[in-house]
N, C-alpha and C positions, 0 to 999 in steps of 0.2 A: 315688259313693263307691267307693275301690279296694277290688275283693277280693282277698284273702290265698288261698296255694296254697303248700299243702308238697308237693313232691320228693322222693320215698325211689325206691331201685332196687326193693324189691320192698316188695306192702302188709304180709307180715306183719314188715316191719322196724318199723314204726311202732306202740306200744303204746297207741295211745288218750290219749296225757298230756293235752293239748288240744281238748274239745269247740268245734264251731263253726267251724273251720278244714277246709278240704277238703283229704285228702291224694291225690295223684296219682301213678301209677309215672314213672320219667323215659319209658318204651316208649310209656305212653298221651299224656304230654305231646308226646312227637316226633312221634307219627302221628296221634292223634286230630285232625280240620279245629274240631272243637268247642274245642281250647286255639288250635289258630290263628288264629282266627277273633275269640277276645277279645280286649276292650281293657281299659287300667286295673286291669291282673293288679300286684300285688306278687307276689314267688316266692322263697321260703326253701329254696333248693338243699344239702337234707341228703343227697343221694348221697356214698358213698366213693368210686366210682369218676371220679374228677375229672384224670382224666391227659388229656394231648392226645390228641382225638379220642379219647374214650374217653365213653361214653353220658352221663355228670353232666357232663362239659366242652361235650359236643352241645346240653344242656339250658340252661346259662349262653349258648353262644354263638347259639342261635336263640331265645332270650327277648328278647335284644336287638335281634336282626331283626324281631321282631316290636312290638318298642315296649313291651314287660313290663319293670319294673324286676322286678331278680333282684339278690338274694346268696347265694352269692360273682358278682364280674362275671367274665369270660374276662379279663381284665388281672387279678384277683387270683389267678386260678388258676394263669395265668403268674407273675405274681411269687412264689407260693410253689412254684413247681415246681422251683426252682434258688436256693440259695442266695447263686448271683451277684446274684440279682437283689432278694431281698429284703433280702439285708445291705446294699443300698445306702440303706435306710431307717432300718435297727434299727441302726446305728453311733453316733449320736445318743443311743441308749437305753443302752448298758452301762455308763455311768456308775450310770442309777438302778438296773441288775440288779446292779450291784456296791454297792450301798450297803443295797438289799432283803436278797439272799441275804448278804453279808457280817456284818449285823446276824443273821438269821435262823440260820446255821449256824456263830456264833462260837464257834471252839473243838471242832467238831468236825470228822473227818475225812469230809467229804461233799468229792465233786468233780465230782458231777454231780445235777440235780436236773430234772423235769417238772412244768408243770403245765397241765391243761385250761381252756382258757377258751372260754363260750358270750357270744358278741354281747358279748363284750369284759371279760364280768365272770368271780370268778373267786369260788371257794369260801373261797381265802384272804385274808382279808381285807389283809394288805400287798402284795396283786398289782393289788390296785383298780385303782389308779392309772394301772401299765403296761398292765395290761390294755386299759384305756379309750385309752391309747397307740397299743396295737398295733392295734385296735380300728379306729380313725382313720386308722392304714394301709394295712388289711389286711380289708374287712370279710367276713370269712369266719364265718358261724354257730359254728363247732365248728373250733376251732383246739387242736393240743396243741404248748406251747411248751418245747424242751428250752435247759438251762442247763448251763456247764461250766465248773470251776477251772481255768482254766489260767496260773497267778499269780493272775489276779483274775476274778473271776465275768462269762461274757460271755453274750449266747443265741448260741445252736451251732444250733439248729434249728425250725422252724418248719413245721409239716403242718395241712393241712384235713381234718378228720375227716367222718366220716359215722354219720346216726343210730345206726348197731347198732355203733360201737365204744365207746356208753358200757353201764356197767353201770348196775342199777335205782336207784342211788341216785344216780346222774350224772343219769338218767334224770328227776326230779323234779325237782331243781335247774336242770336245761332247760325244761321245762316253765314254770319260774315266768321264767326270762330270756327264752324267747321269748314270753312275755303281755307283758313291757315292752317288747321290741323293738318288738314289733305295733302297741304304742299310739301310739308314736313318730311325729315326720314323719321319713322317708327322706333321707337325707344321701347324697352323695358321700364318697370318701376325700379328705382332706386335700392340698393341691396347695405345692408349694412355688414360686419364683420367684427368679431373681438373673439378670445378664445382663453381657456386653463385647460390645465390635465384632468381635470374630473369629469368624469360619466356619471349622469343619472340613467337608470336601467326603472322605466315606467312603468308598474305592475299593480294590478288589480287582484287582492287575494278573496274578492267576492265574486269572481266573472267563475262562471260555470264551465263554462271550456276554452280555458286562458290558450292561446298560441304556445308559449313555455311553464312548463311544469317546475316545481319547486326548487327540483333536483337540476334540473336545466339550470334555471336563474343563478343558483349558487355556483355551478360551473362556469357561467358568465363572468360572475364577480371574480372566481378564483382564476381566470384566464386573464382577465384584466389587468390582476398587479403583475402577474408575465410583463406587461407593457406600457409597466409606469403609468396608469391609470388608475384612481383612486374611484372603483363602482359603489357606487351606492344603489341602493332601491327604494325607489320613491312611489308613492301613490298618489291617487288624483286630489289630494287634501296638500298636494305640497306646489301648486300653479303657483304660485309668487314665490317660490325656492328658486325657480329654473337660470336667475342670474347666476348664480353659484357655480354653474355648471359648465363646464368647455362641450361639451357633447350630450346627448341625449339619446337611447335607445330602446324604442317602444315596443314593450313587450304584454301590451294588453290590444284585444281583438279592436282595430280602427276601421273610423265614421267619419263623414262628414257632421252630421250634425251633432255632433258628441266633442266630449272632452278631450277626446285623443286628438282629433283636429288642433282645437286650440291650445294645446299642450305644445305641439309639431311645429302651428305657426307662428306662437311666440317666442319658441326657441331658436328656429330660422330668422325672425326678423332683430334678434339679438346676439348672429352672429354665431351660435352655436353649432357644430357637426351634427345632424339629425338623420336616425334615419329608424323609421319611415317619414322621410320629408315630406314638406304641405301638396306637393305638386303630384309625388307618388301615389299619397293617400286621393286626392282629387280625383286622380287618375283608373286608379284600379278598385274603387270601389263604387264604381258604374260601368256595370255592365253594357250599357249602351254606349259611353265613352267608348270602351275594349272592342265590341264586335266594329264600332267605324273604322276604329283606328288599323285594328289585323285585315279588315276588308280594304282601307284604302292604301296597304302594303303587300297585299295578296298573302297575306298568312293564312293557312287552310285553318277552318271554323266548319262545324256543321250547320247547315244550312239557317239561318239568322233571317229573322224578320225585327223591324220596328214597329209595335203596335201603337197608334194612338186612337182612342176612345172615338168607337164609329168605324173602325180598322178590321172588325172579326172578319168578315166576310173573305177581305184582301187576305188576310193571314191565312183563313180556310183554303182560298185558291191557291194559295203555293207551299201550305206543308200538308204532310199527310196524318191525322190521328195515328198514333199519339203523340203530343205536339206538350213541349216545355215550355212553360211560359214561369217567366223569371220577374221579381222586382228587381230595379236596376243596383240596391243596395244591400242586398241579401250576403250570408257569411255560414260558413259550416252547415249549408244545403238549405238554410232559410231562406224562405222567401221562394221557391223552388217548386214549382207544381207540376204535375204529368196529367194531363188531361185526357180523356180518353173521348169526349164527343161533344158536338156543339151546348148542350144545356151546360156540362161541366164548364165550359171555355167561361160559358154565358155567368155562369155563378161565380167563377173564381176572377174574371178579370174585372166584374163590380168590384168586388170586394180591392182588389188592387188599383184599382183608378182612383179611388179615394186618397190616397197617399201618393201618387206619381201620374201625370201628364202622362206618359210613355211608358209603353211593357218593353221584355224583349221576349217574342218566341221564336223555340228553335227546335229543328229537327230534333225525335226523339234518339239517341243514340245508345246502346246496351251496349257496354262490356263489361267484364266480371272484374276490371280493377281499372282505375286512373294510374296514369304516371305522374308524378312530381317533380319537376326539377328544382333544386336552389338552387338561385344564381346570384352571387355578390360581384358587384361593379363588374360587369361584363363578363364575368367567368361562372363557370359551374360548379357546384360547393357542394352537389348531393345528389341523388338520386334515390327515388322510394315507388314501390308499387303499394297504389292504397286499394283493397279491396271493398269492393263494397258490401253491405249489412246484410245480413244473413237474412232468405227471402224479402230482400231489397233492391231497388234500382238504384240507392246513393248509397253514399261511404257512410253520412251518417242517415241514422232513422230515428227523430226526434220522438216519433210514439211507441218504440220499442222499448223493452229493458235493459237488450243487448245492442245499445245505440249507436256501435260503432263497429266497420270491419275490418279484417286482420290488414299488416303489412308485410312487405318485403323491402331490406334497402340495398342498393348496389354502389360500389364505387362507378365513377365517372365513367370510369375508362371499358366497364363491363356493360353499362349500358347500352341500347341502339343506339347508333348514332343519330340517323334521322330522328330518334325524339329529341335526344340534345342540343342539334343545331336547329331546329324550329323551335327550341325551348328558348334557346337562346336569339332568336330573333325579334321574336314576340317582346321578352324582357327587353331587349334592348331600344326598342319605340319607347318604353315608360320611362328610363331613365338610368341612373348607375347604385342604383341601391341595391339592397334584398328586395328579393322578388320568392316566389314560389310557381312555377307554370305549370299549369294541372294539362294533361292532355290524354288524348285515347286514340290508342292504336284499331283503327276499322279497314274494311277490305278497301278502299280508296283511298287508305293513305293515314299517315300521323293528321290528327288535326285540333286545335285550341281550345280548352273549355273558357280557360280564364288567368290570366295574370295574379296575383294574391300579392299586395305590399308587405305584408307583416304574416310570414309563412310558419308554420307549427315548427320549430326546432324542441322536441320532447327526448329526455333523456331514454336511452333504449330503443329510440324510434330513428329519427332522422340521424342521430351521431352512431347508430348501427356500425358504420364503415370507420370512419374515422376517428370515433371516441370522443378526446381531450381534445384535437387538433381542429375540430371542427369548431368550438368555440374559441378557438387561438385565432384562427383565419379572421373571425369576423373582430378578433379584440384588435389586431394589429391592423386591419382596415380603419378603424377608429382612428388609432395613433396615427397613421398616415396620412389622413385626411385635418387630423388637429394639427401635427407639422406645420403639412402644405400651406393652414390655414396662417399658422403665426409667420413663415415664411413662404411668400406670392412667389418668390424667383425659385422657389423649391422644382423638384420633379415630382412632387405630390400625385398620389391617383387619382386623384379630385375630390370633388367635396357636394356633400346631399345638403349643405346647410344655405 
């Protein structure tokens, strides 16, 4: 039977309204091995600090890596972090808002109003139906919903709350709402679908190191025509046009606090087939999530330690110098530092902790090249060796004019079997999208370095063996997913949307 767990930032914030449910601090959940190893957990995250890379955010992130069910999910936290994301879902509710508040405040000169929702329930009877609708979209245990009257009433703000935001009267109401929620079957948020045969390829001509060069982008557009897809290259300024398309293919380096995630999230909410889908971006762009996920499923990695502020002594006890210190969401070797001493460790950590509550320490593992296995819909697509930059320990040397090492591309069947199988095992934990798994061959065996949701596909590099067939494979996958979405009874290959 599933075990329930309540997370708070400090034990003193919990007043003991509900007996029988363990209450654990965020720090305990993040660091105590007992919770890392537990299975079949259902978790209610009641932390207030749910900002990107904050402690509450990491609780939801690592819960998903550990296979625990948690509300709010990382996707919900990201959706509620920006009005540009959650307003995509709330536009359809504004007529209901106008009906409720127009009647409630008829003849009263009120221009703003807010209400606290608890698992979609409100103490105000008028708001029960709206609360259920919002909870279907955003499964946050506590939300404050703000409304403003600008001609007509509409939702102007939604904010996730922590347990410490409640007053005594609300605490009693919350206890009842919590009991009711935990007694029911857990469900995911509602999804919408629709579709047409037009493909948007998001790129950014100003990006210094894009995942696909101009020649590769042209090959994608040409391949799309073979599969009845009218592909168009779009740029960040085309956010408002996504509804014109059936599918979105992101060929710009992704990040969470970035327009690429907003594009992906909007496209998914409107029912488009999306690669990279929002969940893959959330999972792949955070190295700490990946470390937990791979560890939980016994995928070999270099020895890895999650580091909190004040945890440098523990890091030194577990790893020998040199140590690789990483920010959670770096890309193209950015935000990755090799430290040779305690002084250097303190200097680098002090700088990195300004942006993230957690860092990743990893055993330094040098090899002359990294393997990259490209995977699409759980099947290997291409295999490359990326060699380290000249006189450098990484593939990319951002301090040198000769920034990038050499490469060699293999047919999948000619690559080491263990490399390909390990890459598949890692990528399949993320989803069924397009991934690039980076691995090293060591004396102890093959280890996974990371899984990329937005792998490089450049003309003359990753396509060196397959040629134009590489682009055809990806476009064929888009077509299969679009048609599966149009005909749910068909045997399509699944959808990332």
